[in-house]
N, C-alpha and C positions, 0 to 999 in steps of 0.2 A: 505494498501498499507505501504509496505515495504523501506525501506533507500535504497535498493539497487536499487530498482526500480526505487524509486525517483530520485537517481544521473543519472542513465542512460535518463528518462525522459527530465531533465536536457540536459544533454551530446545530444541529438539527436535534440532536441529544438535549441541547441546553432550551430549544426554543419546543419539545415536545412534553418536558418536563410540567405536570399540570400543579405540581407542589411549589417551584419554582415561579413561574408565570404569574401566581397569584403572588407572591410576596416582592417581585417587581413591578412597580410603578406603569407603567407604559407596556406590560407584558414582553414581548416579542422585541417589540421598540427601547429595550431598557437593554437590549445586549449589541456590543460592537465590536467590530476586527478590529486591531493592531490601533483604535485612535478614539475616544469620545470628542462627538465634536465640541467646541466649546460653548455652540450659539442652544443646546441643550437646557429646554427648563430647571430649574432644581426640584427634580423628581426625585428621589434617590431610594433606593439602593439602584447601583448599575453596574453591570458588568460591560469587562474590555478583556479579550482573548485573544494572545497570538503564538505565534512559533516563533523562542526564542535561540531555539537550537536544533539541527537534526548531523547529528554525526554518525560515523560509518561505525558500525559493533561489531560486526565480520564480515571477514572476506575468507575467501577462497577460488583458487584455482582464476587469481588476476579479475574477480570479480566480486561485486558489494552483494553479502548474502542477506543482511540484516543491518539496521542502522537504528537511533535510540532520537525519539525527540523529545522535544521538553517544549509544554504549553504551558504559556505563565497565564493565568488568570488575575485581574483585580478586579477588584466588589470594595464599590463606591459608596460612601454615605455622605454628610453634610459632618464636619466636624461635632458641631454643637447638632445634634437632633434630638426628637421624642423619644418619649420612652416606645412607642409603638411602631417608628423606623428604626432605632436601634433594635428591636427585638427581628424586626423584618431582614435588617442584617446582617444579623446572627444565625436567623432559619436558609437566610439564602445560601450564608457561607457551606450551610451544613447542607444545606440541598445539592450544592455544585460536589462537593466532595466525595457522596455519595453516587452520584454520576459519572465523575470522573471515575471514581473506584468501580462501577460499575462496565466502563469502559476499555477498563483493562492498566489505568494509568497509575500510578505509584506518588504519592506525595513525598516530593524532597524537602521543603522547606516551605514556612511560613513568616511574610516578613511584614510587619504593619508600618504604615505611613504613612504623612500627612502633608498635604500641598495645597496651597491655595485655598483653605476653609473644607479641605476634603480630607476624610478621613479615610484609610484603602487599608485591606488585607490582600498583600500580592501572594498568591500560589502559584508555586513550580509543579508541575505533574510532568512527572515522565514515561513513555511509555516503550518498550521495545517492539519493532515491525520489523516484519519480513520483506524485502526487494522484490 
């Protein structure tokens, strides 16, 4: 499976999950590939996903047989949010973890981050894929 196919699988799984869709204020329109537009209204949480690495993991007979893909997911909310928004944020994080592990990914790390009055949890998920 090539990386664009894997990204499509991740996106399809995120938007197909009814629990996650109820937690995001704009449903599937709260999920973005690579970057969240700056013109987005202040409705949170939002999710941004992207591939951050795709490296060969196994080779034989001068051919790549498998590769390791790392998908980074940002779950974003406002720095000072309401109790309801905070609960949706945390539940969205749990739903994403469930979805990604269901796709065969393993979480490598989680990093909290704060920028421009937005609080984020940044997850890196890794999966080995046959070529």
